N, C-alpha and C positions, 0 to 999 in steps of 0.2 A: 727526702726524709720520706716512711709512712705519716697518715694521720687517721686519723675518726671519723669518718665522714657518715653523712644522717640521706637517708631518700627523703625529694621533696616534692611541692608537685605548684600549679599556679591556678588561681582559679581567677574566672572575668570579676568573679566580686570583690575577692580580697584587693585585687587592681586599684577599682571604684574604691573602696572603703581608705586603700593607702593614699590616695590622690587628693580626696576628704581631708586625711587627716593633714597631710602634707599641706594643705590648704591653710586650716583651724593655724596648727601649728606658726607658718610660716603671717598668719594674720595677727598671732598673739605675738610675736615678733615686734609688728607693728603699731602696736598696741604703747609699747614697752617704751620703742623709743618717742612717739609720742608726751608720755606718764615725762622722759626727758627733755624733750621739748617746752612742758609744761613748766618743768621746776627752773627754767632759764627765762620764765618772761617773769616782770612785775608782779602779777596775780599771783602768784604763790608763795604761801603764808613760811613762814621758816619749820613749823611743824608740819606741814605738806613736804617741804623739803625732804625731810626727816624721812618720814615718810617712801617718798618716791624713792630716796637713794636705797629702802630696803627693798620695796617691792618690783623697781625695775632690775635687780640685781637677782634678786630669784626668778622673777622671768626668765633672764641670759641663761642661769642655768635649767629649768624645768622644758625650754627651745632646744637645748643639745642633750635631754634626757630621752626627751620624745625623738629627738634623729636617732640615739642610741635604739630605742625602740623598733624606729621602722624596720631598721636592719635588720634585727628579728622577723621581721614579716614580710617583708621583699621577698620570700618563698615561706611555704605552709611543710613545716616538718617538728619533729619533734623539739627544735631548738625555738623553736614559736613561743613553746610557751616563757621564755626568757623576760620575753619585749609585756607580758603582764608583770611582773616582779617589780619594771621601771616604769609602766606605768602606772604603779603603785606610789613610784618615786614620783613620779610627775604630778600624782592628782596632791594628796602632802604637802610638796616644792609650791604650789596654785593654794591651797590652804594655809600656809604659813605666808604669803603675797599678801592675798586678797584681810587676816586676820592683822598685818598689820596697818590697813585702813581701815580699822576698823573704832581707831578711838584716836585722840586730840596728839599724836607724836608718842607716847613716851614705850609702845607696846613694839615702836623700831625701832627706838634708843635701846630698849630693854635688849635687843634683837642681836643690836651692835658691841651692845657692851659685850656681850655674851662671849661673842664672836673673837674679840680681845681676850676675854681671859680663859676660852679654851687653851686659845694656840698660846697664851701663858702657862698653863697647867700643862698642855702634853709636849711640852719640850724638853722634859724629864720625865723618865720615868726608874722609879726603884723596882727591881726586880729580888725577890726573896727564898732561898732555899735555906734549909735547918740550917747548912753549915755555912752561907757567904750572902752577902749581900754585893747589888751590885746595883752604879747610876748608870741609866743611857738617857745620852742627849745626842739631840734633832736637833737638825738644819731646818728652813733659816730659826735663828734666836730672836725672842722679845724681849728686851727690855721693862722690867719691872718698874725704873722709874719713868719709862714713857708716863705720858702725863694722863694720857686716853686707857692703859694697860693698871696704872697704880686705879683708877677712878676705878675702874670695874674692878678690881682686887676688893678693896673697901667695900665695889658695893654687893660682893657675889659671897663675902668671906667675913667672918666673925670674929677676926683676928688671929684665931688660931691657926691659919689651912686649911681650916675645912670650910664645903658649902655649906651656904643654911637658905640658899635661894637658889629654882630652877631657873631655867631661860625667859618659861612663861610661866604662869601662876595657870592657864586652861588646858587642860585634855583636851583630844582631838574634838571630845562631842562638847564640849566648854566654848571650842574656838567659835565650832558650828554654829552656836547658840548664839556667841557676840556677832559674828558674821550676819545674822538671823534680824540681827538690831540694822545692820544697814540696807540691808537686799533680801526679804523674803524667798524670793527666788534661788538669788547664791544659794542658802541655805539647805532649798530643798534638792538642788541639785549635787550639793555638797555630801550631803544625808546620802545621797542615791548610787554615789559616786564609792562611799564607805563601805556600804551596803552588800555593795553587785560584785567590787573586787577582792578589798584590802584580806579579807582571812585567808584565800585562797592565794595570795602571793604571798602571805606571809611564808605560809607550809612552803613555796617554793622556794622562799626564801629559805628557808630552815635544813632544806634538804629532806624533806621526808617522803615514806613512801606516796602516801598518800594522792602526794601533790605529783608525785613518778605513775601512780597509775591514773589518777585523773587525765592528767595532760598526755596520756598514748591515746592514740588514736586505736580503736578494737576492745579495748578493754574495756571489763564490761560498767563500770565504773566511769568511764570515761567521757572526752568529750573530744570530737576531730578539731585539728591542728587550727580549723578554720573558725569553730565556736571562739576558739581564745583568743583570734585574732580579734574578733571581733570585739569580747569583751573591753582586749586594749583599745582599740578606737574607739567605744564608746566611755571609756574611763576618762582621755587623754579630751577629750570634746566636751562629757560633758565640767570636767574638771574647769576646762579654757572659759569655758559658758560663763560657770560660775565666778575666777576671776573678773572676768568681761563686766559681769554689772554690777558684781562691788567698783571697780574702776568710772563704768558708767554713772552710779550712783552717786561718786564721791569728787569725778568730774565732768559733770556733764556736756560739756564740749568738746568731748574728745570722742569724735564722729567712727575710730574704727571701733570702740569697744561697742559700738552701737551694727557696726559692721558683722563683725565674729557672731552676736550672738544673732543674729539675722542665719549667718550658715550656719551656726550649729541650729537652728530649728530645720530649714533643709532635710539635715543630713536626718533628722530622726522621722521627716516624714519620708524620707525610702527606708529608712535598715530597720525601725521602730514605731512603726504608723498608731501603733496603738498606742505607745508612752506620749508619742505627738500630740495624740489628741488630749491626755492624762495630762499634759504638762499644757497644753491651750487653756485647759477649764481652768486649771489652778492661776494661771496668769490671769486668766478673765477677771475671777474671784479678788 
């Protein structure tokens, strides 16, 4: 069967970046394992257990997203732009994980309740036209009388079936600000990730002409695929380090979080020496 294919190329610098990205993501996965191990120790409080349940689930999700992004960067082509969209997802997942660690467990509990609430609400959808109403049912089904689901419905609804509360009370800027209460370094890293690639990744997800033109090599407004690959890897490493810094502050005995932070610093020294210098000055002060 015939299929559409696109020309691709490879460079040594891209290969080296992918090795670094893969290493950092592997280390982030190890940090998640460390959190699980800590949750089984007598030192772990009930609130920390709640936070770790949510944070580790999100770390697994983030690592799988990074692996998908890496597949688009194995070779450089017009397909490379999709890695940036996945890098945005990775950034937001790490942001949510870090945000869940910023209080005494309420944010993590709210996230779990919202998940149960969405499962319940999304299992039935009403489709209306001018002449007909159809209810679509999806599997698996979640029962309203399940204790946790019932609690979530009561929390997010006002009794008439309409949602009155969002999953989180903060938007991304508010989340980053709260993370800054735990780690100023994480705050600046997440803010950098937001500024560097979020809007362009949104254009890609929306399928705009601008996104197509900017991500095509040789166009007057465009970037070469290697530039997009560099941005993807930088966003993933920025976000990983930011999350690791929050975890290192909350759980100072977890050595792998500190190792990830050091590894990220080496990446900046090689790929973005000016940024590395600026970050070093910021951390020193």
